[in-house]
C-alpha positions as a LaTeX table, in Angstrom:
\begin{tabular}{lrrr}
\hline
Residue & $x$ (\AA) & $y$ (\AA) & $z$ (\AA) \\
\hline
Met1 & 22.45 & 9.35 & 3.39 \\
Asn2 & 19.30 & 8.34 & 5.46 \\
Leu3 & 17.30 & 7.72 & 2.21 \\
Leu4 & 20.07 & 5.12 & 1.29 \\
Leu5 & 19.77 & 3.46 & 4.65 \\
Ser6 & 16.08 & 3.51 & 4.46 \\
Leu7 & 16.21 & 1.76 & 1.00 \\
Arg8 & 18.58 & $-0.87$ & 2.48 \\
Gly9 & 16.08 & $-1.63$ & 5.48 \\
Ile10 & 13.08 & $-1.82$ & 3.17 \\
Arg11 & 14.67 & $-4.21$ & 0.81 \\
Ser12 & 16.26 & $-6.09$ & 3.61 \\
Phe13 & 13.06 & $-6.76$ & 5.22 \\
Ala14 & 11.27 & $-7.60$ & 1.95 \\
Tyr15 & 13.82 & $-10.25$ & 1.09 \\
Gly16 & 14.21 & $-11.67$ & 4.60 \\
Phe17 & 10.55 & $-12.70$ & 3.93 \\
Val18 & 10.87 & $-13.75$ & 0.35 \\
Asn19 & 13.88 & $-15.90$ & 0.93 \\
Thr20 & 12.71 & $-17.65$ & 3.86 \\
Ser21 & 9.10 & $-18.28$ & 2.66 \\
Leu22 & 9.55 & $-18.96$ & $-0.99$ \\
Gly23 & 9.71 & $-22.66$ & $-0.69$ \\
Phe24 & 6.79 & $-22.84$ & 1.83 \\
Tyr25 & 4.72 & $-20.59$ & $-0.57$ \\
Leu26 & 5.42 & $-22.49$ & $-3.61$ \\
Ser27 & 4.90 & $-25.82$ & $-1.66$ \\
Ser28 & 1.34 & $-24.50$ & $-0.53$ \\
Leu29 & 0.69 & $-23.74$ & $-4.11$ \\
Gly30 & 1.04 & $-27.51$ & $-5.13$ \\
Tyr31 & 4.48 & $-27.41$ & $-6.59$ \\
Arg32 & 6.95 & $-30.25$ & $-5.88$ \\
Glu33 & 10.39 & $-30.02$ & $-4.24$ \\
Val34 & 12.16 & $-30.62$ & $-7.49$ \\
Thr35 & 10.31 & $-27.83$ & $-9.14$ \\
Ile36 & 10.96 & $-25.42$ & $-6.13$ \\
Gly37 & 14.71 & $-26.44$ & $-6.03$ \\
Leu38 & 15.02 & $-25.61$ & $-9.82$ \\
Leu39 & 13.42 & $-22.24$ & $-9.37$ \\
Ile40 & 15.57 & $-21.23$ & $-6.38$ \\
Thr41 & 18.87 & $-22.48$ & $-8.10$ \\
Ala42 & 17.87 & $-20.43$ & $-11.32$ \\
Ala43 & 17.12 & $-17.49$ & $-9.16$ \\
Gly44 & 20.46 & $-17.77$ & $-7.40$ \\
Phe45 & 22.46 & $-17.84$ & $-10.77$ \\
Phe46 & 20.37 & $-14.95$ & $-12.25$ \\
Ser47 & 20.78 & $-13.09$ & $-9.12$ \\
Ala48 & 24.62 & $-13.20$ & $-9.65$ \\
Phe49 & 24.13 & $-12.16$ & $-13.00$ \\
Leu50 & 21.98 & $-9.11$ & $-12.18$ \\
Ile51 & 24.68 & $-8.05$ & $-9.48$ \\
Ile52 & 27.37 & $-8.24$ & $-12.24$ \\
Leu53 & 25.18 & $-6.45$ & $-14.76$ \\
Ser54 & 23.99 & $-3.58$ & $-12.52$ \\
Gly55 & 27.51 & $-2.88$ & $-11.10$ \\
Ile56 & 29.10 & $-2.55$ & $-14.52$ \\
Leu57 & 26.20 & $-0.57$ & $-16.30$ \\
Ser58 & 25.87 & 1.68 & $-13.37$ \\
Asp59 & 29.38 & 2.85 & $-13.78$ \\
Lys60 & 29.47 & 2.72 & $-17.59$ \\
Leu61 & 26.17 & 4.98 & $-17.92$ \\
Gly62 & 27.33 & 7.21 & $-15.06$ \\
Ser63 & 24.24 & 6.71 & $-13.01$ \\
Arg64 & 23.78 & 4.55 & $-9.69$ \\
Lys65 & 20.29 & 6.31 & $-8.96$ \\
Leu66 & 18.94 & 4.87 & $-12.27$ \\
Phe67 & 19.77 & 1.19 & $-11.09$ \\
Leu68 & 18.36 & 1.88 & $-7.59$ \\
Ile69 & 14.97 & 2.77 & $-9.26$ \\
Ile70 & 15.01 & $-0.21$ & $-11.47$ \\
Ser71 & 15.81 & $-2.50$ & $-8.78$ \\
Ser72 & 13.13 & $-1.12$ & $-6.54$ \\
Ala73 & 10.62 & $-1.20$ & $-9.56$ \\
Leu74 & 11.73 & $-5.04$ & $-9.84$ \\
Met75 & 10.95 & $-5.64$ & $-6.10$ \\
Ala76 & 7.49 & $-4.31$ & $-6.55$ \\
Phe77 & 7.01 & $-6.62$ & $-9.54$ \\
Leu78 & 8.07 & $-9.60$ & $-7.57$ \\
Gly79 & 5.54 & $-8.63$ & $-4.90$ \\
Phe80 & 2.55 & $-8.07$ & $-7.01$ \\
Asp81 & 3.39 & $-11.14$ & $-9.26$ \\
Tyr82 & 3.43 & $-13.56$ & $-6.38$ \\
Ala83 & 0.24 & $-12.04$ & $-4.86$ \\
Leu84 & $-1.90$ & $-12.27$ & $-7.94$ \\
Phe85 & $-0.43$ & $-15.14$ & $-10.17$ \\
His86 & 0.24 & $-18.84$ & $-9.60$ \\
Ser87 & 1.45 & $-20.19$ & $-12.91$ \\
Phe88 & 5.17 & $-21.46$ & $-12.85$ \\
Pro89 & 6.26 & $-19.25$ & $-15.72$ \\
Leu90 & 5.20 & $-16.09$ & $-14.08$ \\
Leu91 & 6.45 & $-17.22$ & $-10.69$ \\
Leu92 & 9.93 & $-18.16$ & $-12.31$ \\
Ala93 & 9.89 & $-14.64$ & $-13.94$ \\
Gly94 & 9.15 & $-12.73$ & $-10.65$ \\
Ala95 & 11.83 & $-14.99$ & $-8.92$ \\
Leu96 & 14.48 & $-14.13$ & $-11.60$ \\
Leu97 & 13.76 & $-10.31$ & $-12.21$ \\
Gly98 & 12.86 & $-9.82$ & $-8.48$ \\
Gly99 & 16.35 & $-10.89$ & $-7.48$ \\
Ala100 & 15.17 & $-13.93$ & $-5.08$ \\
Gly101 & 17.44 & $-16.58$ & $-4.27$ \\
Ser102 & 20.81 & $-17.19$ & $-2.53$ \\
Ala103 & 22.24 & $-14.02$ & $-3.80$ \\
Gly104 & 19.17 & $-12.29$ & $-3.58$ \\
Gly105 & 18.60 & $-8.64$ & $-2.34$ \\
Gly106 & 18.34 & $-8.93$ & 1.35 \\
Gly107 & 21.08 & $-9.41$ & 3.70 \\
Pro108 & 24.27 & $-7.80$ & 4.64 \\
Gly109 & 25.46 & $-7.80$ & 0.94 \\
Gly110 & 22.47 & $-6.47$ & $-0.58$ \\
Gly111 & 22.13 & $-8.57$ & $-3.86$ \\
Pro112 & 21.47 & $-6.99$ & $-7.07$ \\
Phe113 & 20.76 & $-3.66$ & $-5.17$ \\
Gly114 & 24.32 & $-3.69$ & $-3.54$ \\
Pro115 & 26.56 & $-2.35$ & $-6.34$ \\
Ala116 & 24.60 & 0.99 & $-6.71$ \\
Gln117 & 23.67 & 1.48 & $-2.98$ \\
Gln118 & 27.04 & 0.90 & $-1.75$ \\
Ala119 & 28.77 & 3.23 & $-4.42$ \\
Leu120 & 26.40 & 6.00 & $-3.87$ \\
Leu121 & 26.65 & 5.50 & 0.08 \\
Ala122 & 30.79 & 5.86 & $-0.34$ \\
Asp123 & 30.14 & 8.79 & $-2.60$ \\
Lys124 & 28.04 & 10.76 & 0.12 \\
Val125 & 30.40 & 10.09 & 3.18 \\
Glu126 & 33.89 & 11.26 & 4.00 \\
Asp127 & 36.67 & 8.64 & 4.19 \\
Lys128 & 36.99 & 8.91 & 8.05 \\
Leu129 & 33.24 & 8.12 & 8.55 \\
Arg130 & 32.99 & 5.43 & 5.75 \\
His131 & 33.72 & 2.40 & 8.03 \\
Arg132 & 31.05 & 3.60 & 10.58 \\
Ile133 & 28.19 & 4.13 & 7.82 \\
Phe134 & 28.95 & 0.87 & 6.13 \\
Ser135 & 28.82 & $-0.95$ & 9.52 \\
Thr136 & 25.46 & 0.78 & 10.03 \\
Asn137 & 24.20 & $-0.15$ & 6.78 \\
Ala138 & 25.02 & $-3.79$ & 7.45 \\
Leu139 & 23.63 & $-3.74$ & 10.71 \\
Ile140 & 20.16 & $-2.53$ & 9.36 \\
Gly141 & 20.57 & $-4.86$ & 6.54 \\
Thr142 & 20.91 & $-7.89$ & 8.89 \\
Met143 & 18.39 & $-6.84$ & 11.45 \\
Leu144 & 15.64 & $-6.09$ & 8.96 \\
Phe145 & 16.27 & $-9.23$ & 7.09 \\
Ser146 & 15.90 & $-11.09$ & 10.16 \\
Phe147 & 12.63 & $-9.40$ & 10.95 \\
Gly148 & 11.54 & $-10.29$ & 7.43 \\
Ala149 & 12.27 & $-13.84$ & 8.00 \\
Leu150 & 10.49 & $-13.61$ & 11.21 \\
Ala151 & 7.44 & $-12.48$ & 9.24 \\
Ala152 & 7.68 & $-15.81$ & 7.18 \\
Gly153 & 5.95 & $-17.28$ & 10.19 \\
Leu154 & 2.93 & $-15.17$ & 10.09 \\
Pro155 & 0.83 & $-17.55$ & 7.69 \\
Glu156 & 1.09 & $-20.39$ & 10.28 \\
Phe157 & 0.38 & $-18.04$ & 13.09 \\
Met158 & $-2.77$ & $-16.48$ & 11.47 \\
Ser159 & $-4.14$ & $-19.80$ & 10.51 \\
Gly160 & $-4.89$ & $-20.02$ & 14.17 \\
Phe161 & $-7.26$ & $-17.37$ & 13.80 \\
Gly162 & $-9.09$ & $-18.91$ & 10.91 \\
Leu163 & $-7.14$ & $-17.25$ & 8.03 \\
Lys164 & $-5.79$ & $-19.48$ & 5.38 \\
Pro165 & $-2.18$ & $-19.55$ & 4.92 \\
Leu166 & $-2.47$ & $-18.61$ & 1.04 \\
Glu167 & $-4.32$ & $-15.51$ & 1.82 \\
Thr168 & $-1.98$ & $-14.34$ & 4.25 \\
Tyr169 & 1.02 & $-15.09$ & 1.85 \\
Lys170 & $-0.99$ & $-12.94$ & $-0.90$ \\
Thr171 & $-1.46$ & $-9.88$ & 1.64 \\
Ile172 & 2.34 & $-9.94$ & 2.73 \\
Phe173 & 3.30 & $-10.26$ & $-0.99$ \\
Thr174 & 1.04 & $-7.27$ & $-1.81$ \\
Leu175 & 2.69 & $-5.42$ & 1.04 \\
Leu176 & 6.03 & $-6.17$ & $-0.45$ \\
Gly177 & 4.75 & $-4.93$ & $-3.76$ \\
Leu178 & 3.88 & $-1.53$ & $-2.10$ \\
Leu179 & 7.16 & $-1.32$ & $-0.40$ \\
Gly180 & 8.67 & $-1.64$ & $-3.64$ \\
Ile181 & 6.73 & 1.49 & $-5.14$ \\
Ala182 & 7.80 & 3.30 & $-1.88$ \\
Ser183 & 11.33 & 2.35 & $-2.64$ \\
Val184 & 10.93 & 3.64 & $-6.17$ \\
Ile185 & 9.85 & 7.00 & $-4.75$ \\
Ile186 & 12.51 & 7.17 & $-2.26$ \\
Ser187 & 15.11 & 6.41 & $-5.23$ \\
Leu188 & 13.70 & 9.21 & $-7.03$ \\
Met189 & 14.38 & 11.53 & $-4.22$ \\
Leu190 & 18.00 & 10.77 & $-4.09$ \\
Lys191 & 20.47 & 13.38 & $-5.37$ \\
Glu192 & 23.52 & 12.02 & $-7.32$ \\
Gln193 & 26.48 & 13.75 & $-8.72$ \\
Lys194 & 27.15 & 12.63 & $-12.40$ \\
Leu195 & 30.03 & 10.49 & $-12.79$ \\
Gln196 & 32.87 & 11.32 & $-14.78$ \\
Ile197 & 33.65 & 8.22 & $-17.00$ \\
Gln198 & 37.37 & 7.55 & $-17.44$ \\
Arg199 & 39.58 & 4.32 & $-17.71$ \\
Asn200 & 41.98 & 3.45 & $-15.00$ \\
Gly201 & 44.12 & 0.49 & $-15.41$ \\
Asn202 & 44.90 & 0.31 & $-11.60$ \\
Asn203 & 41.20 & $-0.09$ & $-10.99$ \\
Thr204 & 41.01 & $-3.06$ & $-13.18$ \\
Lys205 & 43.87 & $-4.71$ & $-11.25$ \\
Leu206 & 42.46 & $-4.11$ & $-8.01$ \\
Ile207 & 38.89 & $-5.37$ & $-9.03$ \\
Gly208 & 40.62 & $-8.54$ & $-10.29$ \\
Lys209 & 42.48 & $-9.12$ & $-6.74$ \\
Phe210 & 39.25 & $-8.46$ & $-4.93$ \\
Thr211 & 37.41 & $-11.02$ & $-7.38$ \\
Ile212 & 40.09 & $-13.62$ & $-6.93$ \\
Thr213 & 39.92 & $-13.66$ & $-3.03$ \\
Ala214 & 36.08 & $-13.52$ & $-3.10$ \\
Leu215 & 36.06 & $-16.61$ & $-5.41$ \\
Leu216 & 37.92 & $-18.60$ & $-2.60$ \\
Asn217 & 35.54 & $-17.18$ & 0.13 \\
Gly218 & 32.47 & $-17.69$ & $-2.01$ \\
Phe219 & 33.35 & $-21.36$ & $-2.86$ \\
Gly220 & 34.21 & $-21.94$ & 0.75 \\
Met221 & 31.21 & $-20.59$ & 2.19 \\
Gly222 & 29.09 & $-22.22$ & $-0.36$ \\
Leu223 & 30.39 & $-25.70$ & 1.39 \\
Ile224 & 28.60 & $-24.88$ & 4.42 \\
Pro225 & 25.47 & $-23.11$ & 3.49 \\
Leu226 & 22.81 & $-22.86$ & 6.14 \\
Ser227 & 20.75 & $-25.81$ & 5.16 \\
Leu228 & 23.86 & $-28.05$ & 5.16 \\
Ile229 & 25.46 & $-26.90$ & 8.32 \\
Thr230 & 22.33 & $-27.23$ & 10.09 \\
Leu231 & 21.78 & $-30.74$ & 8.82 \\
Trp232 & 25.23 & $-31.50$ & 10.09 \\
Phe233 & 24.48 & $-30.49$ & 13.56 \\
Ser234 & 21.50 & $-32.76$ & 13.51 \\
Gln235 & 23.26 & $-35.67$ & 12.27 \\
Tyr236 & 26.54 & $-35.18$ & 14.01 \\
Phe237 & 25.31 & $-34.25$ & 17.39 \\
Gly238 & 21.74 & $-35.56$ & 17.13 \\
Ala239 & 20.45 & $-31.90$ & 17.95 \\
Lys240 & 16.71 & $-31.10$ & 17.45 \\
Glu241 & 15.37 & $-28.60$ & 15.19 \\
Leu242 & 14.35 & $-26.22$ & 17.65 \\
Ala243 & 17.71 & $-26.29$ & 19.57 \\
Ile244 & 19.46 & $-25.67$ & 16.15 \\
Ser245 & 16.99 & $-22.90$ & 15.18 \\
Val246 & 17.96 & $-20.98$ & 18.46 \\
Met247 & 21.63 & $-21.53$ & 17.63 \\
Val248 & 21.11 & $-20.07$ & 14.14 \\
Trp249 & 19.05 & $-17.13$ & 15.72 \\
Gly250 & 21.85 & $-16.50$ & 18.14 \\
Ser251 & 24.41 & $-16.45$ & 15.36 \\
Asn252 & 22.51 & $-13.99$ & 13.38 \\
Ile253 & 21.99 & $-11.66$ & 16.51 \\
Ala254 & 25.96 & $-11.97$ & 17.28 \\
Ser255 & 26.66 & $-11.10$ & 13.60 \\
Ala256 & 24.53 & $-8.02$ & 13.68 \\
Leu257 & 25.60 & $-6.79$ & 17.22 \\
Ser258 & 29.54 & $-7.37$ & 15.90 \\
Tyr259 & 28.87 & $-4.56$ & 13.30 \\
Val260 & 28.66 & $-2.03$ & 16.18 \\
Phe261 & 32.28 & $-2.75$ & 17.22 \\
Ala262 & 33.77 & $-3.15$ & 13.66 \\
Pro263 & 34.71 & 0.65 & 13.23 \\
Ala264 & 36.68 & 0.77 & 16.44 \\
Met265 & 38.30 & $-2.54$ & 15.98 \\
Ala266 & 39.54 & $-1.49$ & 12.35 \\
Ser267 & 40.80 & 1.91 & 13.73 \\
Arg268 & 42.66 & 0.16 & 16.35 \\
Leu269 & 44.33 & $-2.73$ & 14.43 \\
Gly270 & 44.35 & $-1.18$ & 10.87 \\
Thr271 & 41.76 & $-2.07$ & 8.39 \\
Val272 & 43.44 & $-4.96$ & 6.74 \\
Arg273 & 44.84 & $-6.57$ & 9.69 \\
Met274 & 41.33 & $-6.17$ & 11.48 \\
Ile275 & 39.55 & $-8.00$ & 8.27 \\
Val276 & 42.21 & $-10.86$ & 8.17 \\
Thr277 & 42.46 & $-11.45$ & 11.94 \\
Thr278 & 38.87 & $-11.62$ & 12.71 \\
Arg279 & 38.31 & $-13.83$ & 9.74 \\
Leu280 & 41.20 & $-16.21$ & 10.84 \\
Ile281 & 39.81 & $-16.51$ & 14.36 \\
Gly282 & 36.44 & $-17.55$ & 13.03 \\
Ile283 & 38.10 & $-20.11$ & 10.79 \\
Ala284 & 39.72 & $-21.67$ & 13.80 \\
Met285 & 36.30 & $-21.96$ & 15.35 \\
Leu286 & 34.88 & $-23.43$ & 12.34 \\
Ala287 & 37.43 & $-26.05$ & 11.95 \\
Ser288 & 37.12 & $-26.92$ & 15.76 \\
Leu289 & 33.43 & $-27.77$ & 15.57 \\
Pro290 & 33.82 & $-31.47$ & 14.67 \\
Phe291 & 36.05 & $-31.91$ & 17.58 \\
Met292 & 33.61 & $-30.69$ & 20.16 \\
Pro293 & 32.21 & $-33.46$ & 22.54 \\
Ser294 & 28.57 & $-32.28$ & 22.39 \\
Phe295 & 25.99 & $-29.69$ & 20.89 \\
Ile296 & 25.63 & $-27.99$ & 24.21 \\
Ile297 & 29.46 & $-26.94$ & 23.67 \\
Ala298 & 29.45 & $-26.69$ & 19.80 \\
Ala299 & 26.58 & $-24.27$ & 19.64 \\
Pro300 & 27.91 & $-21.33$ & 21.54 \\
Leu301 & 31.18 & $-21.73$ & 19.61 \\
Tyr302 & 29.20 & $-21.59$ & 16.40 \\
Ile303 & 27.29 & $-18.50$ & 17.72 \\
Val304 & 30.68 & $-16.72$ & 18.62 \\
Arg305 & 32.07 & $-17.89$ & 15.30 \\
Gly306 & 29.45 & $-16.08$ & 13.37 \\
Ala307 & 30.40 & $-12.75$ & 15.05 \\
Phe308 & 34.02 & $-13.22$ & 14.04 \\
Val309 & 33.09 & $-14.03$ & 10.47 \\
Ser310 & 30.75 & $-11.22$ & 10.07 \\
Ile311 & 32.48 & $-8.32$ & 11.74 \\
Gly312 & 34.81 & $-7.57$ & 8.89 \\
Met313 & 32.10 & $-7.73$ & 6.13 \\
Pro314 & 31.06 & $-4.09$ & 6.24 \\
Ile315 & 34.84 & $-3.13$ & 6.67 \\
Arg316 & 35.67 & $-5.23$ & 3.44 \\
Gln317 & 32.86 & $-3.19$ & 1.73 \\
Ser318 & 34.13 & 0.18 & 2.97 \\
Tyr319 & 37.77 & $-0.65$ & 2.13 \\
Met320 & 36.88 & $-1.65$ & $-1.33$ \\
Met321 & 35.02 & 1.68 & $-1.82$ \\
Gly322 & 38.08 & 3.57 & $-0.28$ \\
Val323 & 40.82 & 2.29 & $-2.40$ \\
Val324 & 38.93 & 1.63 & $-5.71$ \\
Gly325 & 38.30 & 4.92 & $-7.90$ \\
Arg326 & 34.87 & 6.55 & $-7.60$ \\
Glu327 & 34.22 & 5.72 & $-11.25$ \\
Ser328 & 34.55 & 2.19 & $-10.78$ \\
Arg329 & 32.96 & 1.49 & $-7.33$ \\
Ser330 & 29.74 & $-0.26$ & $-8.54$ \\
Thr331 & 31.69 & $-2.43$ & $-11.13$ \\
Ala332 & 33.93 & $-3.58$ & $-8.16$ \\
Val333 & 31.14 & $-4.60$ & $-6.07$ \\
Gly334 & 29.23 & $-6.24$ & $-8.94$ \\
Ile335 & 32.13 & $-8.22$ & $-10.47$ \\
Ser336 & 33.52 & $-9.33$ & $-7.02$ \\
Ser337 & 30.28 & $-10.20$ & $-5.54$ \\
Gly338 & 28.51 & $-11.69$ & $-8.72$ \\
Val339 & 31.65 & $-13.60$ & $-10.08$ \\
Gly340 & 33.78 & $-13.87$ & $-7.08$ \\
Trp341 & 30.70 & $-14.78$ & $-4.53$ \\
Gly342 & 27.48 & $-15.43$ & $-6.31$ \\
Ile343 & 28.53 & $-17.94$ & $-8.77$ \\
Pro344 & 30.74 & $-20.35$ & $-6.76$ \\
Tyr345 & 28.60 & $-19.93$ & $-3.83$ \\
Ala346 & 25.72 & $-21.41$ & $-6.02$ \\
Val347 & 27.87 & $-24.18$ & $-7.19$ \\
Ser348 & 29.69 & $-25.67$ & $-4.24$ \\
Pro349 & 26.66 & $-26.96$ & $-2.19$ \\
Ala350 & 26.12 & $-29.61$ & $-4.56$ \\
Ile351 & 29.55 & $-30.78$ & $-4.19$ \\
Ser352 & 29.29 & $-30.52$ & $-0.46$ \\
Gly353 & 26.08 & $-32.52$ & $-0.16$ \\
Tyr354 & 27.62 & $-35.32$ & $-2.16$ \\
Val355 & 30.77 & $-35.27$ & $-0.20$ \\
Met356 & 28.63 & $-35.42$ & 3.21 \\
Glu357 & 26.56 & $-38.28$ & 1.81 \\
Glu358 & 29.35 & $-40.37$ & 0.30 \\
Val359 & 32.61 & $-39.71$ & 2.06 \\
Ser360 & 32.49 & $-37.77$ & 5.29 \\
Ser361 & 29.80 & $-35.26$ & 6.88 \\
Ser362 & 32.47 & $-33.37$ & 8.37 \\
Leu363 & 34.90 & $-33.15$ & 5.46 \\
Pro364 & 33.18 & $-30.06$ & 3.78 \\
Ile365 & 33.73 & $-28.16$ & 6.99 \\
Phe366 & 37.51 & $-28.69$ & 6.96 \\
Ala367 & 37.28 & $-27.95$ & 3.37 \\
Ser368 & 35.57 & $-24.70$ & 3.86 \\
Ala369 & 37.94 & $-23.67$ & 6.52 \\
Ser370 & 40.81 & $-24.52$ & 3.98 \\
Phe371 & 39.35 & $-22.21$ & 1.40 \\
Gln372 & 38.44 & $-19.46$ & 3.60 \\
Ala373 & 41.95 & $-19.54$ & 5.05 \\
Ala374 & 43.26 & $-19.26$ & 1.73 \\
Asn375 & 41.22 & $-16.36$ & 1.21 \\
Ser376 & 42.54 & $-14.63$ & 4.30 \\
Phe377 & 46.17 & $-15.19$ & 3.39 \\
Leu378 & 45.68 & $-13.98$ & $-0.24$ \\
Tyr379 & 43.80 & $-10.91$ & 0.92 \\
Trp380 & 46.84 & $-10.08$ & 3.15 \\
Tyr381 & 49.29 & $-10.62$ & 0.48 \\
Phe382 & 47.35 & $-8.31$ & $-1.92$ \\
Phe383 & 46.34 & $-5.55$ & 0.11 \\
His384 & 48.50 & $-5.18$ & 3.53 \\
Asn385 & 50.49 & $-2.43$ & 1.85 \\
Leu386 & 47.38 & $-0.75$ & 0.60 \\
Pro387 & 45.99 & 1.49 & 3.36 \\
Pro388 & 42.49 & 2.94 & 2.69 \\
Pro389 & 42.72 & 6.86 & 2.26 \\
Glu390 & 41.86 & 7.79 & 5.82 \\
Glu391 & 44.63 & 5.59 & 7.12 \\
Glu392 & 47.29 & 6.87 & 4.48 \\
Arg393 & 46.56 & 10.42 & 5.57 \\
Ile394 & 47.09 & 9.48 & 9.44 \\
Ser395 & 50.45 & 7.90 & 8.47 \\
Asn396 & 51.47 & 10.88 & 6.38 \\
Asp397 & 50.66 & 13.33 & 9.33 \\
\hline
\end{tabular}
């Protein structure tokens, strides 16, 4: 258990740095914005592909540990590749295989690392403790990802002491390569029970339902990615970059702290009711933003909204692991995260950017709220009569 949580923390720190500093680093090497954008877009799509592939194959081959080892080795490759080479083909290969990009390996979801890690985590915990462990997993991922993002400021900070930013980048990427090697060693230490591979039609139907709901959520959330919602705050309220950055930091902290309360809330309300209720509250707050009279009022609303949107995330992960058969857990995460979240999330920002510029800056916010609301109602329709095993036992007792 502790080894799996340690792996999550190491990987989240590494990708917090990578995903935050990637554009800055490539720019310092002399690459233009269009080239950087193409690399990040390609990495985002390939990351979604890796999520799907690792999820399906880890169940097909009956081993999740193998894919944790491979994922850790690719993280090491990314670190050393970026520390040693500057040519675009090698940098592109590092970003693609290393899982960098919008669906990359860091934050709460875990990227290509997620399917195997979440499935193994569920295998090693009792049903009654699963919500708590998954919330801890999400808390570690989010906090370490934030510290990794903070480390992206080291090149500029160290330049004040006479060290060139490029040299600091190389040092940190070398460290990430070493962390990848450490992750390989930790992965090799994991103990895994061999899966009994069998077909289950009910699992296939459940995975389909999770994927459909994730499609709506992924497309909706992709309409308001961080890069565009921060731009909206700047244009709509005239807020300065420093004020917006403080707001985003506050939202991240609120999201992380919300995971502490997630298990108790799920126990009190019931898993599915808790997931849907907190999501709808967050959606209402999102849709209210354009009606706020000033940034001073809108910013706290955005921060609190971050907590309500995030608090259900580890419970959703835990719930999926509880209701899907053990032999299909990695597949469920891979398909629902890759097909359901990764691909639509990579596509919708382009639509949102066009609408913001040509139609209305606030329309993507309302559209995002609508898609997320549809996700919530459909989630309730699909799953409100399907309690996880721990709740089913309580009702039977």
